[in-house]
C-alpha positions as CSV (number, residue, x, y, z in Angstrom):
1,M,74.2,102.7,111.1
2,K,74.2,106.5,110.9
3,I,77.6,108.1,110.5
4,L,78.1,111.9,110.7
5,L,81.3,113.3,109.2
6,I,82.2,116.8,110.5
7,N,84.6,119.2,108.8
8,T,85.0,123.0,108.8
9,D,83.8,123.3,105.2
10,D,83.3,121.4,101.9
11,S,85.7,123.5,99.9
12,M,88.7,122.2,98.0
13,G,91.1,121.8,101.0
14,G,92.7,118.4,101.5
15,A,90.5,117.5,104.5
16,A,87.4,118.6,102.7
17,I,88.3,116.5,99.6
18,A,88.9,113.5,101.8
19,C,85.6,114.0,103.6
20,L,83.6,114.2,100.3
21,R,85.3,111.2,98.8
22,L,84.6,109.1,102.0
23,L,81.1,110.4,102.1
24,S,80.4,109.1,98.6
25,L,82.0,105.7,99.4
26,L,79.9,105.3,102.6
27,K,76.7,106.1,100.7
28,E,77.3,103.0,98.5
29,E,76.8,100.8,101.6
30,K,73.2,99.6,102.0
31,D,73.3,99.5,105.8
32,I,74.9,102.9,106.3
33,K,73.4,106.4,106.2
34,A,76.1,109.1,106.0
35,D,76.1,112.9,106.1
36,L,78.6,115.7,106.3
37,L,78.1,118.5,108.7
38,V,80.1,121.7,107.9
39,Q,80.2,125.2,109.3
40,Q,79.7,126.8,105.9
41,K,78.6,125.0,102.7
42,K,80.1,126.1,99.4
43,G,79.1,123.1,97.2
44,K,75.7,121.8,96.2
45,R,75.6,118.3,97.5
46,E,72.4,117.5,99.3
47,D,74.2,115.2,101.8
48,V,76.2,118.2,103.1
49,T,74.5,120.3,105.7
50,A,75.7,123.7,107.0
51,V,75.4,124.8,110.5
52,V,75.7,128.4,109.2
53,N,72.7,129.0,107.0
54,T,71.4,132.6,107.6
55,W,72.9,136.0,107.0
56,L,73.4,136.6,110.8
57,A,74.9,133.1,111.2
58,H,77.4,133.9,108.4
59,K,78.4,137.1,110.2
60,M,78.8,135.3,113.5
61,A,81.0,132.6,111.8
62,F,83.2,135.3,110.4
63,A,83.3,137.0,113.8
64,R,84.5,133.7,115.5
65,F,87.2,133.3,112.9
66,A,88.3,137.0,113.3
67,V,88.3,136.8,117.1
68,E,90.5,133.7,117.1
69,R,92.9,135.2,114.5
70,L,93.2,138.6,116.1
71,Y,93.7,137.0,119.5
72,F,96.6,134.9,118.2
73,R,98.0,137.8,116.2
74,L,98.8,139.6,119.5
75,L,100.9,136.6,120.6
76,E,102.3,135.3,117.4
77,K,106.1,135.1,116.8
78,N,105.7,136.6,113.3
79,K,103.1,136.8,110.5
80,E,104.5,133.7,108.8
81,V,103.0,131.5,111.5
82,R,99.7,133.3,111.7
83,F,97.6,130.4,110.3
84,A,99.8,127.6,111.6
85,F,98.5,127.8,115.2
86,S,94.8,127.6,116.3
87,P,93.9,128.6,119.9
88,A,90.4,127.2,119.4
89,N,89.0,129.7,121.9
90,A,86.1,130.6,119.6
91,G,83.6,128.0,118.3
92,I,80.0,126.9,118.1
93,D,78.1,124.2,120.1
94,I,76.8,121.6,117.7
95,S,76.1,118.9,120.3
96,Q,72.3,119.5,120.0
97,H,72.2,119.6,116.2
98,P,69.7,117.1,114.8
99,L,72.3,115.3,112.7
100,V,74.6,115.0,115.8
101,Q,71.8,113.7,117.9
102,E,70.8,111.1,115.3
103,A,74.3,109.8,114.6
104,D,75.5,106.5,115.8
105,I,79.1,107.5,115.1
106,I,80.6,111.0,115.0
107,H,83.5,111.2,112.6
108,L,85.6,114.4,113.1
109,H,88.0,115.7,110.5
110,W,89.5,119.2,110.4
111,I,87.4,121.5,112.6
112,N,89.5,124.7,113.2
113,F,89.3,128.4,112.2
114,G,86.3,129.3,114.4
115,F,84.2,126.2,113.9
116,L,84.7,124.0,117.0
117,S,86.5,125.3,120.1
118,T,87.9,123.0,122.7
119,Q,84.7,123.7,124.7
120,S,82.7,122.6,121.7
121,L,84.7,119.4,121.5
122,Q,84.2,118.7,125.2
123,K,80.4,118.9,124.7
124,L,80.5,116.5,121.7
125,F,82.6,114.0,123.7
126,A,80.1,114.3,126.6
127,L,77.3,112.9,124.5
128,G,78.9,109.5,125.0
129,K,78.6,108.6,121.3
130,P,81.5,106.6,119.6
131,I,83.9,109.0,118.0
132,V,86.4,108.6,115.1
133,W,88.8,111.5,114.7
134,T,90.8,111.6,111.4
135,L,93.9,113.8,111.9
136,H,95.0,115.8,108.9
137,D,97.8,117.5,111.0
138,M,99.1,117.5,114.6
139,W,96.6,120.0,116.1
140,A,94.5,117.6,118.0
141,F,97.3,116.5,120.3
142,T,99.4,119.7,120.6
143,G,99.0,123.0,122.4
144,G,97.7,124.6,119.3
145,C,100.2,124.2,116.5
146,H,99.2,122.3,113.4
147,H,102.8,121.0,112.9
148,S,105.3,121.0,115.8
149,G,108.4,121.0,113.6
150,N,111.4,120.0,115.8
151,C,109.5,120.8,119.1
152,E,108.7,117.7,121.2
153,N,106.9,119.5,124.0
154,F,103.6,117.8,123.1
155,Q,105.0,114.5,124.4
156,Q,104.8,115.8,127.9
157,H,103.1,119.2,128.3
158,C,103.1,122.1,125.9
159,G,104.4,125.5,127.0
160,N,107.5,127.5,126.2
161,C,106.4,127.5,122.6
162,L,109.5,128.8,120.8
163,P,108.4,128.1,117.1
164,Y,105.1,130.1,117.3
165,L,104.9,132.5,120.2
166,K,106.8,135.7,120.6
167,N,106.9,135.4,124.4
168,P,107.2,131.7,125.2
169,A,106.8,130.8,128.8
170,D,105.7,127.9,131.1
171,D,102.1,129.3,131.2
172,D,101.9,130.6,127.6
173,L,99.1,130.1,125.2
174,S,100.2,126.7,124.1
175,A,100.2,125.6,127.8
176,R,96.7,126.9,128.2
177,V,95.4,125.2,125.1
178,W,97.1,121.9,126.2
179,E,95.3,122.2,129.5
180,N,91.9,122.7,127.8
181,K,92.6,119.5,125.8
182,R,93.7,117.6,128.9
183,R,90.3,118.2,130.4
184,I,88.8,116.3,127.4
185,F,91.2,113.5,126.9
186,I,92.6,112.8,130.3
187,D,90.4,114.2,133.1
188,T,87.1,112.8,131.8
189,I,85.6,109.4,131.1
190,L,85.8,109.1,127.3
191,P,83.3,107.3,125.0
192,S,84.7,104.8,122.5
193,V,87.2,106.8,120.6
194,Q,89.4,105.8,117.6
195,I,92.1,108.2,116.4
196,V,92.9,107.8,112.7
197,A,96.0,109.5,111.2
198,C,96.3,109.9,107.5
199,S,99.9,108.7,107.5
200,Q,102.0,106.3,109.5
201,W,104.3,109.2,110.4
202,L,101.5,111.2,111.9
203,A,100.2,108.1,113.8
204,A,103.6,107.7,115.3
205,R,103.6,111.3,116.4
206,A,100.1,111.0,117.9
207,R,101.1,107.9,119.9
208,K,103.9,109.9,121.6
209,S,101.5,112.6,122.8
210,S,100.7,112.6,126.4
211,L,97.1,113.7,125.6
212,F,96.5,110.5,123.6
213,K,98.1,108.0,126.0
214,K,94.7,106.4,126.7
215,L,93.5,106.4,123.1
216,P,94.0,103.8,120.3
217,V,95.7,105.3,117.2
218,T,95.7,103.7,113.7
219,S,96.7,104.9,110.3
220,I,94.3,105.1,107.3
221,P,95.3,107.2,104.3
222,N,92.9,109.6,102.5
223,P,91.0,107.9,99.6
224,L,91.8,108.7,96.0
225,D,89.4,108.2,93.0
226,T,91.8,106.4,90.6
227,A,89.1,106.5,87.9
228,V,89.6,110.3,87.8
229,F,93.3,110.3,88.5
230,Y,94.9,108.0,86.0
231,P,97.7,108.2,83.3
232,I,96.7,110.1,80.2
233,N,98.9,110.2,77.1
234,K,101.3,113.1,77.7
235,A,101.0,114.5,74.2
236,E,97.2,114.5,74.5
237,A,97.3,116.1,77.9
238,R,99.7,118.8,76.8
239,H,97.7,119.6,73.7
240,K,94.5,120.0,75.8
241,L,96.3,122.3,78.2
242,G,98.2,124.3,75.6
243,L,101.6,123.1,76.9
244,P,104.6,122.4,74.7
245,I,104.9,118.8,73.4
246,D,108.7,118.7,73.0
247,K,109.9,120.0,76.5
248,K,110.7,118.4,79.8
249,L,108.0,119.8,82.1
250,I,108.6,120.2,85.9
251,L,105.4,120.7,87.9
252,F,105.0,122.6,91.2
253,A,101.5,122.6,92.7
254,A,100.1,124.3,95.8
255,A,96.9,126.1,96.7
256,K,99.1,129.2,97.3
257,V,102.6,128.9,96.1
258,T,104.2,131.4,98.5
259,V,103.0,129.7,101.7
260,I,106.3,129.2,103.6
261,W,105.6,125.6,104.4
262,K,105.5,124.7,100.7
263,G,109.2,125.4,100.4
264,F,109.1,127.4,97.2
265,S,112.5,129.0,98.0
266,Y,114.1,125.6,97.9
267,F,112.4,124.9,94.6
268,Q,113.9,128.2,93.2
269,A,117.4,127.4,94.5
270,A,117.2,123.8,93.0
271,L,116.1,125.2,89.6
272,A,119.1,127.6,89.6
273,L,121.4,124.6,90.3
274,L,119.6,122.5,87.7
275,K,120.1,125.1,85.0
276,E,123.8,125.2,85.6
277,S,124.2,121.5,85.5
278,V,122.2,120.5,82.4
279,S,123.6,120.7,78.9
280,Q,120.4,121.9,77.3
281,P,118.5,124.1,79.8
282,E,116.2,125.4,77.0
283,A,114.7,121.9,76.9
284,I,113.2,122.4,80.4
285,E,110.1,124.4,81.2
286,L,108.0,124.8,84.4
287,V,104.3,124.4,85.1
288,I,102.9,126.1,88.2
289,L,99.5,125.0,89.5
290,G,97.9,127.2,92.1
291,E,97.8,130.8,93.1
292,S,101.2,132.3,92.3
293,D,102.9,135.7,91.9
294,E,103.6,136.9,88.4
295,E,106.8,138.7,89.3
296,L,108.0,135.6,91.2
297,N,107.3,133.4,88.2
298,K,109.3,135.8,86.0
299,S,112.3,135.4,88.3
300,L,112.5,131.6,87.8
301,P,115.4,130.4,85.5
302,F,113.1,128.5,83.1
303,K,110.1,129.5,81.0
304,T,107.1,129.2,83.2
305,H,103.5,128.3,82.5
306,A,101.3,129.5,85.3
307,L,97.9,127.7,85.2
308,G,96.5,129.4,88.3
309,R,93.9,127.7,90.5
310,I,92.1,124.7,89.0
311,T,89.2,123.1,90.8
312,D,88.1,120.6,88.2
313,A,89.6,117.2,89.2
314,Q,89.7,115.9,85.6
315,K,91.6,119.0,84.5
316,I,94.0,118.6,87.4
317,A,94.6,115.0,86.3
318,L,95.5,116.4,82.9
319,V,98.1,118.6,84.5
320,Y,99.8,115.8,86.4
321,S,99.8,113.6,83.3
322,A,101.3,116.4,81.2
323,A,104.3,116.8,83.6
324,D,107.5,114.7,83.5
325,V,108.1,115.2,87.2
326,F,106.3,116.7,90.1
327,S,108.4,118.6,92.6
328,I,107.2,119.0,96.2
329,P,109.8,120.8,98.3
330,S,107.5,121.1,101.3
331,I,109.2,121.4,104.7
332,Q,106.1,120.3,106.7
333,E,103.7,117.8,105.4
334,N,101.4,114.9,106.5
335,L,100.4,112.7,103.5
336,P,100.0,115.2,100.6
337,N,97.1,114.5,98.2
338,T,99.2,116.1,95.5
339,I,101.8,113.3,95.6
340,M,99.0,110.7,95.6
341,E,97.4,112.4,92.6
342,S,100.6,112.7,90.7
343,L,101.6,109.1,91.3
344,A,98.1,107.9,90.3
345,C,98.7,109.7,86.9
346,G,102.0,107.9,86.5
347,T,104.1,111.0,87.2
348,P,107.0,110.4,89.6
349,A,107.5,112.9,92.5
350,V,110.6,114.5,94.0
351,G,110.3,115.7,97.6
352,F,112.1,116.1,100.9
353,E,112.3,113.2,103.3
354,V,109.8,114.7,105.8
355,G,106.5,113.8,107.4
356,G,104.6,111.2,105.5
357,I,106.3,111.8,102.2
358,P,108.7,108.8,102.5
359,E,105.6,106.6,102.7
360,M,104.6,107.7,99.2
361,I,107.8,108.4,97.4
362,E,109.9,105.2,97.4
363,H,113.4,106.3,96.6
364,K,114.2,105.6,92.9
365,Q,111.0,103.4,92.7
366,T,108.2,106.0,92.5
367,G,110.3,109.1,92.5
368,F,113.3,110.6,94.4
369,L,113.6,111.3,98.1
370,A,115.7,114.4,98.6
371,T,117.7,115.3,101.7
372,Y,115.6,117.5,104.0
373,K,116.0,121.2,103.1
374,S,118.7,120.5,100.6
375,A,118.3,122.4,97.3
376,E,121.2,120.4,95.9
377,S,119.5,117.1,96.6
378,L,116.3,118.4,95.2
379,A,118.0,119.4,92.0
380,E,119.7,116.0,91.9
381,G,116.4,114.3,92.2
382,I,114.7,116.4,89.4
383,N,117.7,115.8,87.1
384,W,117.6,112.0,87.9
385,V,113.9,111.7,87.0
386,L,114.2,113.8,83.8
387,F,117.4,112.4,82.3
388,E,118.6,109.2,84.0
389,A,115.7,107.1,85.3
390,D,113.6,104.5,83.4
391,T,110.5,106.7,83.0
392,Q,108.2,103.8,82.1
393,T,109.2,101.8,85.1
394,L,108.8,104.8,87.4
395,A,105.3,105.5,86.0
396,T,104.2,101.9,86.4
397,N,105.5,101.7,90.0
398,A,103.8,105.0,90.8
399,R,100.4,103.9,89.6
400,E,100.7,100.5,91.3
401,K,101.7,102.2,94.6
402,V,98.4,104.2,94.6
403,L,96.2,101.3,93.6
404,A,97.6,99.1,96.3
405,N,97.5,101.7,99.1
406,Y,95.3,104.7,98.4
407,S,92.4,103.6,96.1
408,Q,88.9,104.3,97.4
409,E,88.0,100.6,97.9
410,V,91.1,99.9,100.0
411,V,90.4,102.9,102.2
412,K,86.7,102.3,102.5
413,E,87.2,98.8,103.8
414,Q,89.6,100.1,106.5
415,Y,87.1,102.6,107.7
416,L,84.2,100.1,107.7
417,K,86.3,97.9,109.9
418,V,86.8,100.8,112.4
419,Y,83.1,101.7,112.4
420,K,81.9,98.2,113.0
421,S,84.5,97.8,115.8
422,L,83.2,100.9,117.6
423,V,79.5,99.8,117.2
424,N,80.3,96.4,118.6
425,Q,82.0,97.9,121.6
């Protein structure tokens, strides 16, 4: 069986990490040949092939990305949503690529930002090959947004896109993108297709979409290498990272801290409340993992250790193990790898009750579920983990949660079942 995974790139984004982990797992199977096809290759794995592999092709890829972004910029509500909506009006036809032609099953992942347009997708589906599409956000079944927030238009027909467009109307961009997808999912005879959502929450959203009414939807989480992400002695981890041994450390992690969806403003407000409520605020310090702003870090009410971006997984595992609590105040999320990694390292998490987060953070069992967009509740949760909870029980529960639900072997078996089912059809 030849399985072709397809993702925009092989960089360190959540979807790319999931693809690479799944690729490695599939290659362990004797009767499976697996490859990953990306638009642009940044790593060195031989089983990853780039569509873009010449100077001119790189320029064309950038042009596709730029055309899509500039087009949306004319219509966007504000710059904060600039990368939260993909019109998919620019892309490349990969239907005749040798790896696509050879594949028994095409497994799509995240394919936006100028890689595959809706027309590109239509040509892939027209090949008649079985398709698995793993959803890492809502884009596949909406009129272009990656997360719909409170908007439920996707359940019927997109249009009047209030969250993302400055001039919402019945025939706006979201309505046109929805119509393009309708031609793929509703107006044509589809091959065998299995939609896979990374969380139960996202699967439930997908089942409500009018675009997916004919398609089976299941939930399989992203796999995690629990041999890399495992509990390390806190004192040892802190020593290796140059962090204080005798402090309570609160961790915040994001590729870019200031992205609005990561909820850093709620984190700031919660820290201010926490400082007022604890008797020894000097005992608390912060660790920021990811691209952050120096001036913003200085404004926080506790001493801050900014580690910047780290790409080495083993060093990231050290950071999680060094922390006493991981705070994730995101206001839009699917099934965050960061929570999975933190729990695997035995570090409880505190986050808002949104998206797939409640599937991972079991309230007062593996962390603390805070009331959505409540800085007060977030501060309460951080305080509870730091000063009230049984830390050893939380750490044990967190690790067991990951081993039972997100370990590589558990996830691999679920995907193998899906592949075999499609081939048998």
